[in-house]
N, C-alpha and C positions, 0 to 999 in steps of 0.2 A: 670568811661570813660564813652567816649559820644555815647549814644544809640537813633537811629534815626529810625523813621516809615516812613512808606509811606498810606495814608489812602484816600479815595474816597467817595463824597457822590452825587450817580446821577452823571453827566460830570463832577463835581468839584473835584481834587484832589490837596490836600496840602503834604506837608514833616515836621511832626514835632521832636520835641526833647521829649525823654523821662525825665521825671522830675516826679517820684513816688509821688503821685497818677495820677500825671496828664500828659495829652502830649502840650507839649508847642507849638504853629504851628508856622511857620516858614514863616516870612513876602519875598515874592518877588520869591520863587521857589515853582515848582508843583510835581517837580521829583529829587530823590538823583542825579539822572543823568546830572541835568542841575546846582544844587549844586555844583557839581565836577568838571565839566567845566569852573564854575564860580573862585571856589578854585583853580583850573590848572593857569587859564589866569590870575590870582591876585596875584600868589604865596603866598595864603594865606593857611594854616594848613584847613583841612576840619573840622575838630572838633569848630577850633577858629572861621569859616565862620558860620557854625552851632546855634554856640553859639552867636554869634553877631545879627545875622537875626533871634534868637527868638522874636516874639513877646509877650506882655501881651494875649494875647489870649490863653485861653486853653479848652482842653476838659477833661473829666474825662477819665481814660483810664480803668476803671475796664468796663464799658459798650459797648465800641469798641471793646475791648479784647471777651470778651463775647457776641458779635454780637446782643445786646442790641441798638443798636444805630444806627443813618441813617447814620453815618461811618463806613466804612468797612474797614477794613486792607488786604492791597494790599504785594504783596512780596516786600521786605526791596529794591529791586534795584532790576530794570530793564530796559529796553531801550523803553523809551513811545512812540510811532507811529510807530515803527520800531522793532517788538521784534525777525525777522528772523537775526537782529545785536546783537540778543544777543545769544551766545554761552554756552551750558550748556556740560560739561564734569566732570569728576572723576578720580580720582585716586585709584588704587586697592592697595592690600597686602601690604598694609602700615602699619599693625597695626600686631602684635602678631595673638590675637583673629582672624583677618580676614584671615590669614593664616590656621589656626587648620579649622576655617569653610570650608572653602577652600578644604584643604586636604580632609576632610573627607568627603566631598560632588563629589570628584572626584576619590576616593581611587579608585585601583579595589580590586578583591579578592585576589591578590598576594603581596599586600600592599605598592609595587612599588614607591618610590618617584615620585610625581604626576610632571607636566609643572610649576603647580603653587605653588609648595613650593619651585621648585629649582628660581622660579623669586621670590619668598620672603627669599629665602637663599643668591640670590645676591644683593639685599637689605641691606641686614644685613652688608654683608660684603661690602659693596663698594657703599649705599646710603644718606650717611653723609659724604660726602668730604670736605677737607679744607676750609677755607674761599678761594675763589677766583678758586676754585676746581672742574670738574666736574665730576659728580659721574656718576655710574650708572640707566639707567632707568628704573621708576615705571612703573607698567602696568599702561595704560592710555583708558579710553573708552568716546564714545561720547553717552551724553543723547539726545539731541535735542537742538531747539530752545528757545526761552524764552517764547513761547506760552505753554510750559508743565509747567511752574512753576506755582507754586497752594501757594496760601498764607496761615496764620494761621485758621482752621475752615474749609476751602475745602476739598473738598472730593481728594481721590488719587484713580484713576478708575485703576480697572484689567479689559480689553480690551477683546474682545469675543475670539481673537486669542489667548490671553495668558493660560498658564497654571496655574496659581498662579499669587499672587501680596503680597510681603514683604518690612516690614520696614526692612531701614537701618540706624540708627541714628549718625549723625557725624557735622563735623561741616564744613562749605564751605566758601571757600574766593570769595570774587568779586572785580572785576578791570575793570579799565575803560582805551582803551590803547590812550593816548597822542595825541596828534596832530603831535609829532615827531616820534610815532609810540613805545614809549617806555609806558610798562603797568606800570598802578599805582595802587597799591591793596588798595582800598578804606576801608576795611573792612573784616569782617565774621560776618557769622549767624549761626544759631542754623539751621541744613537741617537734612531732610528725603530722602533719595535717592530713595528709591523704585524701586524695581526691582522684577524678576520674576524667584524666587531659581527654583521652580520646571524645569524649561524651559532648565536651566542653568544644572543642574543635569545632565539631560540624557546626556550630551555632554559640554567638558567647550567649545569646538567651539563656540557655542552658547552665549556664553557670550556678545557678541557683540550686539545681540538680545533680551537679555533678559534686557537691560539698557535704550531701549527706549521707556521710560515710563513717565509717569506725576511723578511730584517728587516736595516736598514743600520746603521753605523758609521762616525762620523768627522765630517769628515777626519782629526781630529789627535785624536792621544793627548795631554791636557793631568796630565803627572808630578806636579805638586803643585797641585791645585787649589783654589781657596775653595769651600765648599758649604755654605755657611750659607743663604744666599739669594739664589737667583739668579734674574734675570729672562731670560726669553726670549720668543721667538715664534714662532708655528706658524702657515704662510701655505697654502693652497692656489691655485694655479694653473689655469688652465685657458684654453686658446688666448692666452698669452700674457698674462691679467689675472686680476689676483687676484679668487678666490670665495669664498674665505672666510679670514679672520683672526684671530687670539686671541692677546692677552699670557696668555701662561703665567709660572707660577714654582714653581722648585724647589730642594731643598737642604732641609738638616735642619730648620730654622726651619720651615719650609713642612710635613712630614711627622709623620707621629704614630707612625712608627716612627723611631728612632734609626741610624744606620748601625753602629753597633757593634750593634744587635739585629740588621737584618735580615745582615750579614755572619758572625753567629752561627750563627745558623741557617740558613745553606747549607751553613756548612761544617762545621756541628755532625757533617752525616752522614759517615761514613769513604770511602767511596765518593768525594767530592768532595775528600779530600785526596791525592790517589794523586801522588805526586812527578813534576813534570812536566809534570803538566795544565793548559791554558790556563782560567780560567771567564771569559765575560762575560755578568753581571749586569745588569739593565734595573732600575733604581730604582722607577718608577712614575712616570705621565703624570698629568696633573692637568686636561687637554681634550681632547677629541675632536670633528672636525668631524661626527663621527655623531651624536653627542647634542646638534649643533643641524642634525640633519635632514641632510645634505649629502650627498650620492651618490657615491663617485668615481667615474672613468669612465675607459678607457685615453687614456695620454696626459696625463692631469691630473699637476704637478710638486706635490710633498711639499717643504716647505722646515721645517726645523727647526734656532732659533740660540739659542744662550743665552751672556749678557754674560761674557766671560773664558774660553771654551771654544773659542776659534777661527772660523775662518771658517764660515757656515752649512752645514747638510747638505742635500744636495738629490738628489730621488732621483724620476724618474715612474715613474707609474703602467703596467703592462702587465698585459694581461689573457688569457688562454691562450685562444687562437681554437680548439685541439681540442675536439671533446667527451668529457663523461667517460666516461671504459670501465672494463670491470669487471675488476680485479686478480686473477689465479688463483695461489694457491698450490697447486703441484704437487707429490705425493708422489716421493718417490726410492723406487721398488721395481722 
């Protein structure tokens, strides 16, 4: 599989092909965005163009990955120069584990079926339509623009107004909308969708606000991944020791919604098919440390890894030290 990274040294950006234990720098491209546009314009597969442009110039991957090199990892996909034209979103209740976590989070004392479990059941019944057919829509949420994306090694922030911050380890798809308005999937990457589960638990109507947070992606974009049944692990470390860890699994065989159905219901909206826009869409998590009663603290390190998706994604948790303050909108009078 073709694996790409984006790296930066000061103001210089490069794209590199992962050829363990090295990174092979690509000639002529400073971003995956530019590479994808060139592939689309020339009718060349993205993986073929990346390999064609790989030069003899190499960097050792370990120092870059470990943050010991002048070259630093960026998220493996973005909209350079216009981060507001990168839409970050996600789909929930796509895995059995996510439904169990959500049911426990929102379940009333009477143990009635929650709206979340009802929506999950609809997905089980009609989320995998036959080819060419449209299934039931999954839960969809907005996270922000490209400014919220963080790279491997960068902290994810629990802001002052938040109740909590917790990992959501999953796979995200990366898309470019072509000049004709057709979305093109460039590949997939490991992701930590990161949410405020404590705020959401107060009332499921808080879901929308709980998702507007930083999130991470990478370190690698896998151009041609296998996404049938992908094993992985999520680990929380505190003071250098594993605090919590769980084996997870994603992929179409593990989900109640097909990838085709998820993509249709995201891109059916005309505003999501604006030529030149980038979309990062998280496909859903199956297990959360919050569901097992773990409360993350500043300095904890969240690690997400999936087989076949390159090196693990690691991000420390940061907690804003400043108190929450009133934000005023001023009248322009």
